[in-house]
C-alpha positions in Angstrom: 0.0 0.0 0.0 1.0 3.6 -0.5 1.6 5.9 2.4 -0.8 8.7 1.4 -3.5 10.6 3.2 -7.1 9.4 2.7 -8.0 12.7 1.2 -5.3 12.4 -1.5 -6.3 8.8 -2.2 -9.9 9.9 -2.7 -8.8 12.5 -5.2 -6.8 9.9 -7.2 -9.6 7.5 -7.1 -12.1 10.0 -8.4 -9.7 10.9 -11.2 -9.4 7.3 -12.2 -13.2 6.7 -12.0 -13.9 9.7 -14.2 -11.4 8.5 -16.8 -12.8 4.9 -16.8 -16.4 6.2 -17.1 -15.4 8.2 -20.1 -13.7 5.2 -21.8 -16.8 3.0 -21.1 -19.0 5.7 -22.6 -16.9 5.9 -25.7 -16.9 2.2 -26.3 -20.7 2.1 -25.8 -21.1 4.9 -28.4 -18.6 3.8 -31.0 -18.1 0.1 -30.6 -20.7 -1.5 -28.4 -19.8 -5.0 -29.6 -16.4 -4.7 -28.1 -15.7 -6.0 -24.6 -13.5 -3.4 -22.8 -11.5 -4.6 -19.8 -9.9 -2.0 -17.4 -6.4 -2.6 -16.0 -5.6 0.1 -13.4 -2.3 1.1 -11.8 -3.1 4.1 -9.6 0.4 4.3 -8.4 1.7 5.6 -11.7 -0.3 8.8 -11.4 0.2 9.0 -7.7 4.0 8.9 -8.1 3.9 11.4 -11.0 1.7 13.8 -9.1 3.8 13.3 -5.9 6.8 14.9 -7.6 8.6 12.0 -9.2 7.6 12.9 -12.7 8.6 10.5 -15.5 11.7 8.4 -14.6 13.5 5.4 -16.0 11.4 3.3 -13.6 8.2 4.7 -15.2 9.3 3.2 -18.5 10.0 -0.1 -16.9 6.6 -0.2 -15.1 4.8 0.9 -18.3 6.2 -2.0 -20.2 5.2 -4.5 -17.5 1.7 -3.0 -17.5 1.3 -3.2 -21.3 2.8 -6.8 -21.4 0.3 -7.8 -18.7 -2.6 -6.5 -20.8 -1.3 -8.3 -23.8 -0.7 -11.6 -21.9 -4.2 -11.8 -20.6 -5.5 -11.7 -24.2 -6.2 -8.1 -25.1 -6.5 -7.5 -28.8 -5.6 -3.8 -28.5 -4.8 -1.3 -25.7 -5.7 2.3 -25.1 -3.7 4.0 -22.3 -5.6 6.8 -20.7 -2.9 8.9 -19.0 -2.1 12.0 -21.1 1.1 12.8 -19.3 2.5 9.4 -20.2 2.2 9.7 -24.0 5.9 9.5 -24.7 6.3 6.6 -22.3 3.6 4.6 -24.1 5.1 5.4 -27.5 8.6 4.2 -26.4 7.4 1.0 -24.7 4.8 -0.2 -27.2 7.5 -1.1 -29.7 7.9 -4.3 -27.6 4.1 -5.1 -27.7 2.6 -7.0 -30.6 -1.0 -5.8 -30.3 -2.0 -2.2 -31.2 -1.3 0.3 -28.4 -2.6 3.9 -28.4 -1.5 6.7 -26.2 -4.2 8.9 -24.8 -4.2 11.9 -27.2 -2.6 10.7 -30.5 -5.8 9.7 -32.2 -7.5 13.0 -31.2 -4.6 15.0 -32.7 -4.7 13.0 -35.9 -8.4 13.7 -36.3 -7.9 17.4 -35.5 -5.3 17.8 -38.3 -7.7 15.9 -40.7 -10.4 18.4 -39.8 -8.4 21.6 -40.5 -5.6 23.7 -39.2 -7.4 26.0 -36.7 -7.7 24.3 -33.3 -9.6 25.1 -30.2 -8.3 23.4 -27.0 -10.2 23.3 -23.8 -8.9 21.8 -20.5 -9.5 22.2 -16.8 -5.8 21.7 -15.8 -2.9 23.7 -17.2 -0.6 20.7 -17.1 -3.0 18.8 -19.4 -3.0 21.7 -21.7 0.8 21.8 -21.9 0.9 18.0 -22.7 -1.5 18.4 -25.5 0.3 21.5 -26.9 3.6 19.6 -26.9 2.1 16.6 -28.7 0.4 18.8 -31.3 3.6 20.7 -32.0 5.5 17.4 -32.4 2.9 16.1 -34.8 3.0 19.3 -36.8 6.8 19.2 -37.1 6.8 15.5 -38.0 4.2 15.8 -40.7 5.0 19.4 -41.9 1.4 20.6 -41.1 1.0 24.1 -39.8 -1.7 25.1 -37.4 -3.1 27.9 -35.3 -5.0 27.6 -32.1 -7.1 29.2 -29.4 -6.9 27.8 -25.9 -8.7 28.1 -22.6 -8.3 26.5 -19.1 -11.5 26.3 -17.2 -9.6 25.7 -14.0 -12.5 26.4 -11.6 -14.2 23.3 -12.9 -11.5 20.9 -11.8 -12.0 21.0 -8.0 -15.7 20.7 -8.5 -15.6 17.4 -10.4 -13.0 16.1 -7.9 -15.5 16.9 -5.1 -18.1 14.7 -7.0 -20.3 17.4 -8.6 -20.1 16.2 -12.2 -23.2 18.1 -13.2 -21.9 21.5 -12.3 -18.5 20.7 -13.8 -20.1 19.7 -17.1 -22.1 22.9 -17.2 -19.0 25.0 -16.7 -17.1 23.1 -19.4 -20.1 23.4 -21.8 -20.4 27.2 -21.1 -16.6 27.6 -21.9 -16.9 25.5 -25.0 -19.8 27.4 -26.4 -17.5 30.5 -26.4 -14.9 28.8 -28.5 -16.2 29.1 -32.0 -13.3 30.4 -34.1 -11.8 26.9 -34.9 -12.2 24.0 -37.2 -12.5 21.6 -34.3 -12.5 21.7 -30.5 -10.3 19.3 -28.6 -11.1 18.4 -25.0 -7.8 17.9 -23.1 -8.9 15.5 -20.4 -10.9 12.2 -20.3 -12.9 13.6 -17.4 -14.4 16.3 -19.6 -16.1 13.8 -22.0 -19.5 13.7 -20.2 -19.9 17.5 -20.7 -20.2 17.1 -24.5 -23.9 16.3 -24.1 -24.5 19.9 -23.0 -22.5 21.6 -25.8 -24.4 23.7 -28.3 -24.5 21.9 -31.6 -22.2 23.6 -34.1 -21.9 21.5 -37.3 -19.0 23.5 -38.5 -17.0 22.8 -35.3 -16.8 19.1 -34.4 -15.8 18.3 -30.8 -13.1 15.7 -30.4 -12.5 13.7 -27.2 -9.6 11.5 -26.5 -11.7 8.4 -25.6 -14.0 8.6 -28.7 -11.1 9.2 -31.2 -9.1 6.4 -29.6 -11.9 3.9 -29.8 -12.5 4.9 -33.4 -8.8 4.3 -34.3 -8.5 1.1 -32.4 -11.6 -0.2 -34.2 -10.1 0.6 -37.6 -6.7 -1.0 -36.7 -8.4 -4.2 -35.7 -10.6 -4.2 -38.8 -13.8 -4.4 -36.9 
């Protein structure tokens, strides 16, 4: 067990619960025939948030986690932690089934939709991870882009306190003000449930990491 306060443990648990709910919703919407199984290692995020960041040990533990998922028969893997994208990319070379990092599919769909991006998050750290990955994709594929961004940081403590309805309303209000873009990306899995409250704007598709990941995994597996 980890030597952490019960309050901190509750926060980590709510973060994981929100992410898993978002993934389950995405599979139900996009690929209901699939059987998603969740493998959870809370300690990765707990150690990262506790100040360790990404270390050599993180890469070793990620490989063990992906190998475990493969060994119990997974046909494909989606890893939910956005801060571990580079770790997933480095370790999946040793895995024989498709492995997707949290945000790569969303970024691919964004560039397919146009070159003007809107990015909405509730945590500045998540925003920076997404910005870094977008810039890397842009450089690797020689695709320019412009973006508008917003961090609705007041919504984060609200969802961690368990008030999903208020959180979703705040995220939707912020999203409705972001109109000058070809698509709007939501930077965290926990924001997915808010999409139901967004104003419908056909010219501005809303992309979430769970839904785009499930769509890509379904294509990769030929389903």
